[in-house]
C-alpha positions in Angstrom: 101.9 142.6 28.5 100.4 143.9 31.8 98.4 141.7 34.2 94.8 142.5 34.8 93.7 142.5 38.5 91.3 139.9 39.6 87.7 141.0 39.9 86.6 141.6 43.4 83.8 139.4 44.8 80.5 140.8 46.0 80.5 142.8 49.2 78.3 141.8 52.2 77.2 143.7 55.2 76.6 140.5 57.3 79.1 139.9 60.1 81.3 136.8 60.0 81.2 134.6 63.1 83.5 131.9 64.2 82.2 128.4 65.0 83.0 129.0 68.7 81.0 132.3 68.7 78.0 130.6 67.2 78.2 127.8 69.7 78.5 130.2 72.6 75.5 132.3 71.4 73.3 129.2 71.0 74.4 128.0 74.5 73.6 131.3 76.0 70.2 131.5 74.3 69.2 128.0 75.4 70.3 128.5 79.0 68.5 131.9 79.3 65.3 130.6 77.7 65.2 127.3 79.5 67.0 128.0 82.8 64.5 125.9 84.9 62.2 123.3 83.3 60.7 119.9 84.1 60.7 117.2 81.5 58.9 113.8 81.6 60.3 110.8 79.8 61.7 107.4 80.0 65.4 106.8 80.8 67.3 105.2 77.9 71.0 104.5 77.2 72.1 105.0 80.8 75.8 104.9 81.3 78.3 106.1 84.0 81.6 107.6 83.0 84.8 107.0 84.8 84.6 110.6 86.1 81.4 109.6 88.0 79.0 111.7 85.8 76.1 109.8 84.3 74.8 110.2 80.8 71.4 109.1 79.5 68.5 110.2 77.3 64.8 111.0 78.0 62.5 109.7 75.4 58.9 109.5 74.5 57.1 108.2 71.4 58.3 110.9 69.1 61.6 112.5 70.4 64.7 112.0 72.4 66.4 114.5 74.7 70.0 113.9 75.8 70.6 114.4 79.6 73.5 114.5 81.9 73.7 114.5 85.7 77.0 115.5 87.4 78.7 113.4 90.0 77.9 115.8 92.8 74.2 115.8 92.0 73.7 112.0 92.1 73.6 111.6 95.9 70.7 114.1 96.1 68.5 112.2 93.6 67.4 109.7 96.3 67.4 106.6 94.1 69.5 104.9 91.4 68.8 105.8 87.8 68.4 102.9 85.3 67.0 102.2 81.9 63.2 101.9 81.6 62.3 104.2 84.5 59.7 106.9 83.7 60.8 110.0 85.5 60.2 113.7 85.7 63.6 115.5 85.4 64.1 119.0 86.7 67.0 121.0 85.4 68.1 123.5 82.7 68.7 123.2 78.9 72.2 123.8 77.7 74.4 122.8 74.7 77.6 120.9 74.2 79.6 122.8 71.6 82.0 119.8 71.0 79.1 117.9 69.3 76.7 120.7 68.4 73.9 119.2 70.4 71.6 120.4 73.2 70.9 118.6 76.4 69.3 118.9 79.8 71.5 119.3 82.9 69.5 117.2 85.4 69.4 118.5 89.0 66.4 116.6 90.4 64.5 113.5 89.4 61.0 112.2 90.4 59.4 108.9 89.5 56.4 109.2 87.2 53.6 106.6 86.7 54.7 103.2 87.9 58.0 104.8 88.7 56.2 106.8 91.3 54.9 103.7 92.9 58.4 102.3 92.9 59.7 105.4 94.7 56.9 105.1 97.3 57.7 101.5 97.7 61.4 102.2 98.2 60.7 104.9 100.7 58.3 102.7 102.6 60.8 99.8 102.7 63.5 102.1 104.1 61.1 103.3 106.8 59.9 99.8 107.9 63.4 98.4 107.7 64.7 101.3 109.9 62.0 100.2 112.5 63.5 96.7 112.5 60.5 94.9 111.0 62.8 93.1 108.5 65.5 92.2 111.0 66.8 88.5 110.6 66.7 88.0 114.4 62.9 88.4 114.2 62.4 85.4 111.9 60.9 82.3 113.4 61.6 78.7 112.4 58.9 76.8 110.6 57.5 73.7 112.2 58.7 70.5 110.6 55.3 68.9 110.3 52.4 71.3 111.2 49.1 69.8 112.3 47.0 72.7 111.1 47.9 75.2 108.3 46.1 78.5 107.9 45.8 80.0 104.4 45.0 83.7 103.7 44.0 84.1 100.1 41.0 84.4 97.7 38.6 81.5 98.0 37.8 81.6 94.2 41.2 81.7 92.7 43.5 79.0 91.5 45.9 79.7 94.4 43.9 77.8 97.1 43.4 74.8 94.7 47.1 74.7 94.0 48.0 74.8 97.7 45.5 72.1 98.6 46.5 69.9 95.8 50.2 70.2 96.6 49.6 69.5 100.3 47.5 66.4 99.4 50.3 65.1 97.2 53.1 65.6 99.8 51.5 65.2 103.2 47.8 65.8 103.8 47.2 68.3 106.6 44.2 70.0 108.1 43.8 73.4 106.3 41.9 76.4 107.5 41.1 79.0 104.8 40.4 82.7 105.7 38.9 84.1 102.5 40.0 87.7 101.7 40.1 90.0 98.7 43.7 90.1 97.4 43.3 93.1 95.1 41.4 96.4 95.1 40.0 98.6 97.8 39.9 97.1 101.3 42.1 94.2 100.3 45.0 95.3 102.6 42.7 95.6 105.6 41.2 92.2 105.0 44.6 90.5 104.7 45.9 92.2 107.9 42.7 91.2 109.8 43.0 87.6 108.6 46.6 87.3 109.9 45.6 88.9 113.2 42.4 86.7 113.4 44.5 83.5 113.1 46.8 84.7 115.8 43.9 85.5 118.1 42.4 81.9 118.0 42.8 80.0 121.3 45.3 77.2 121.2 42.8 74.5 122.3 39.5 76.1 121.1 36.7 74.7 119.0 38.5 76.0 115.9 42.1 74.8 116.1 44.8 77.4 116.0 47.1 77.0 113.0 50.8 76.0 113.5 51.7 77.7 110.2 50.3 80.5 108.1 50.5 80.9 104.3 49.6 84.3 102.7 49.3 83.7 99.0 48.2 85.4 95.8 48.8 84.8 92.1 50.9 87.0 89.8 50.0 90.5 88.5 51.2 94.0 87.9 52.7 96.3 90.5 49.3 97.9 91.0 47.6 94.5 91.4 50.0 93.4 94.1 50.0 96.7 95.9 47.8 95.6 98.8 50.7 93.4 100.1 52.9 96.6 100.1 50.7 98.4 102.5 52.0 99.1 106.0 49.0 97.5 107.7 49.8 94.1 106.0 53.5 94.3 106.6 53.1 95.2 110.3 50.5 92.4 110.8 52.9 89.9 109.2 55.9 91.1 111.3 53.7 90.9 114.5 52.4 87.4 113.8 53.3 84.9 116.6 52.6 82.0 114.2 55.3 81.3 111.6 54.3 82.8 108.3 55.2 82.1 104.6 54.6 84.8 102.1 53.8 83.6 98.5 52.8 86.6 96.5 52.9 86.6 92.7 55.6 84.9 90.7 59.3 84.4 91.5 60.2 87.9 90.0 57.5 89.7 92.0 58.7 91.3 95.3 56.5 92.9 97.8 57.1 94.2 101.3 55.4 91.4 103.1 58.1 89.1 101.7 60.7 90.9 103.9 58.5 90.8 107.0 57.5 87.1 106.6 59.5 84.4 108.3 60.1 82.8 104.8 59.4 83.9 101.2 58.2 81.4 98.6 58.5 82.2 94.9 55.0 80.8 94.2 52.0 79.5 96.2 52.8 76.0 95.1 56.3 76.4 96.5 54.8 77.6 99.7 52.9 74.3 100.1 56.1 72.4 99.4 58.0 74.4 102.1 55.2 73.9 104.6 55.2 70.0 104.8 57.6 67.3 103.8 56.8 64.5 101.3 55.1 61.7 103.3 56.5 58.9 101.2 60.0 60.4 101.4 59.6 60.9 105.2 58.5 57.2 105.6 61.4 56.1 103.5 63.8 58.3 105.6 62.4 56.9 108.8 62.7 53.3 107.6 66.2 54.1 106.3 67.2 55.7 109.6 65.8 52.7 111.5 67.7 50.3 109.3 70.8 52.3 109.6 70.3 52.5 113.4 69.9 48.7 113.7 72.9 48.1 111.4 75.0 50.7 113.3 74.2 49.1 116.6 75.1 45.7 115.3 78.4 47.0 113.8 79.2 48.8 117.1 78.6 45.7 119.2 80.7 43.6 116.8 83.5 46.2 116.7 83.5 46.5 120.5 83.6 42.7 120.9 86.5 42.5 118.4 88.3 45.3 120.2 87.9 43.6 123.5 89.2 40.3 122.1 92.1 42.1 120.5 92.9 43.8 123.7 92.8 40.5 125.6 95.2 39.0 123.1 97.4 42.0 122.9 98.1 42.3 126.6 101.9 42.0 126.9 104.0 39.8 129.2 105.2 41.9 132.3 108.7 40.3 131.9 108.7 41.4 128.3 107.7 44.9 129.3 110.4 45.0 132.0 113.1 43.7 129.6 112.1 46.3 127.0 112.3 49.0 129.7 115.7 47.7 130.8 117.0 47.8 127.2 115.6 51.3 126.8 117.4 52.3 130.0 120.7 50.8 128.8 120.2 52.7 125.5 119.6 55.9 127.3 122.7 55.4 129.5 124.9 54.7 126.5 123.5 57.8 124.8 124.2 59.8 127.9 127.8 58.7 127.9 128.1 59.6 124.3 126.4 62.9 125.0 128.9 63.7 127.8 131.8 62.8 125.5 130.4 65.0 122.8 129.8 67.8 125.3 133.4 67.6 126.5 134.7 67.6 122.9 132.5 70.7 122.1 133.7 72.5 125.2 137.3 71.6 124.5 136.9 72.9 121.0 135.3 76.1 122.3 138.2 76.5 124.8 140.8 76.0 122.1 139.1 78.5 119.9 139.0 81.0 122.8 142.6 80.3 123.6 143.5 80.9 120.0 142.0 84.3 120.2 144.0 85.1 123.4 147.5 86.7 123.0 150.6 84.9 124.4 152.0 86.2 127.7 155.6 86.6 126.4 154.3 88.8 123.6 152.4 91.0 126.1 155.5 91.1 128.3 157.8 92.1 125.4 155.3 94.8 124.4 155.1 96.1 127.9 159.0 95.9 128.2 159.4 97.8 125.0 156.8 100.3 126.2 158.7 100.6 129.6 162.0 101.1 127.8 160.5 103.8 125.6 158.9 105.5 128.6 162.2 105.2 130.6 164.1 106.8 127.8 161.6 109.5 127.6 161.8 109.9 131.4 165.6 110.0 131.4 165.5 112.6 128.7 163.0 114.6 130.6 164.9 114.2 133.9 168.2 115.3 132.2 166.5 118.3 130.7 165.0 119.1 134.1 168.4 118.8 135.8 170.0 121.0 133.2 167.4 123.6 133.5 167.6 123.4 137.4 171.4 123.7 137.2 171.2 126.7 135.0 168.7 128.3 137.4 170.9 127.4 140.4 174.0 128.9 138.8 172.0 132.0 138.1 170.8 132.2 141.6 174.3 131.6 143.0 175.7 134.3 140.8 172.9 136.6 142.0 173.6 135.6 145.6 177.3 136.1 145.1 176.7 139.6 143.8 174.9 140.5 147.0 177.7 139.0 149.3 179.4 141.3 151.8 182.8 140.1 150.4 182.1 142.3 147.4 182.0 145.2 149.8 185.3 144.3 151.4 186.8 144.1 147.9 186.0 147.9 147.6 188.2 148.7 150.7 185.8 148.3 153.5 186.3 146.1 156.6 184.0 144.0 158.9 184.4 144.1 162.7 183.2 141.2 164.8 183.3 140.4 168.5 184.7 137.3 170.0 181.4 135.5 169.3 181.8 136.4 165.6 178.9 138.8 165.7 179.2 141.9 163.5 179.7 145.1 165.4 177.8 147.9 163.8 178.3 150.7 166.4 181.2 151.9 168.5 179.0 152.2 171.6 178.6 148.4 171.5 182.4 147.9 172.3 183.9 148.0 175.7 187.4 149.1 176.7 190.0 146.4 176.3 187.5 144.2 174.4 189.0 141.8 171.8 187.6 142.2 168.3 188.5 140.8 164.8 188.8 143.0 161.7 188.1 141.3 158.4 189.6 142.6 155.2 189.1 141.3 151.7 192.3 139.3 151.9 192.0 138.1 155.5 191.2 138.9 159.2 193.4 140.3 162.1 192.8 140.4 165.8 192.6 143.7 167.7 191.7 145.2 171.1 189.7 148.3 171.9 192.1 150.9 173.5 190.4 154.1 172.8 188.4 154.9 175.9 186.7 157.8 174.3 184.7 155.6 172.0 184.6 152.5 174.2 182.4 151.9 177.1 183.8 152.8 180.6 182.8 149.5 181.9 184.8 146.6 180.6 182.6 144.3 178.6 182.4 140.8 180.0 184.6 138.3 178.4 183.1 135.6 176.3 183.0 132.2 177.6 184.4 130.9 174.4 188.1 130.9 174.0 189.6 133.7 172.0 189.7 133.0 168.4 193.1 133.5 167.1 193.5 135.4 164.0 193.7 133.2 161.0 197.1 133.3 159.4 197.3 134.6 156.0 197.1 132.1 153.3 200.0 131.7 151.2 198.0 131.8 148.0 197.1 135.5 148.7 193.3 134.9 148.8 191.0 136.1 151.6 189.8 133.3 153.9 186.4 132.7 155.3 184.8 135.7 156.9 182.4 133.9 159.3 
């Protein structure tokens, strides 16, 4: 039974894409369509990866847009990103294929709304701080108990009542109020003029010059407190010759005047507490210090009296001091003797150890003797070898000399003629008539006289002063005698 082929499915003309191709196409379309855009939203879900990149989302009432800012971009933003900031982000839309989502690659960020004010505040703070207005060395110490306190605030608010009430509870002082607007148009100029006005008062004028200033305002939004962030107010506070306490808003509110003031109070009431001590506590402290001073003086006198009496009783007898010193001297002398003995013992032990390391003289002598014997034997052997070699050379030279001797000539039949002085005669002209001569042969010598006048000189040669040498008799052993 034959198999029937499976029915083929429907044919399509649509191309088939891979997931990567689709993701790449979407990414390309997003980046080409939104290559440079600005998006406004609130930062949410901010987090920093270990790589240094930051990830967050921009949201509004209806939508959320993921955002990422690369590590190299963060230093150019100018401020730190955090949740809750409303910003305007500039960048490009792209996609992340690994999660099939789109996002904005943030390259620039601006503060929007209140965030813009925060940015302006941050820039202004950096500027004033760079000028040294917030330097710690500019801060002045507050007077412990000021006679006159100048207050710069609104005359109708609860701030001035809180300050006066707190001062009355702690330590009543003379208070001068300079009424100003603490919010709205012209508020900054009024606050700065009040600070400068208090500083311009003469020290002994009809209106007393304050010893301490308090610039105060109740809580509010960033916009409400903005007057105390203006440069004119900050510069007036920094230039004040009178110590100044800034008490603006609540404890969490921070304004630029807080950095320029000599002291920051979290609230206006706290500023009053910092300005003066509590009178009852101060009186109690004074009484306590007085009591402690009187008691201390009494204890000091009693202690000094007791010490003087103890010293009087404790003065030792001179004889006792001398006996103690003598006993100490004897002890030192005994210890010195023991020390010398111990020193000698240590030195003797050191000498013994050193001597133990030295070699005995007889051992050294025996070693040198053995070395000398060995060297003597070597020298004798070398000398014997030298004598043998010298004898061989001498024998060789003697044989060579013997080979050149005139006796070898005589052995071949020649004869040697000498005069009476035993000098060889090499020419006939050297002989005179009747002159005695000696003729040497290989086997002996015989005497002769010149008789041939033809070859002899006509004039008889003078006789030698030496006696005539008789011819040597022939030796019985048949060998030739000495020639000379």
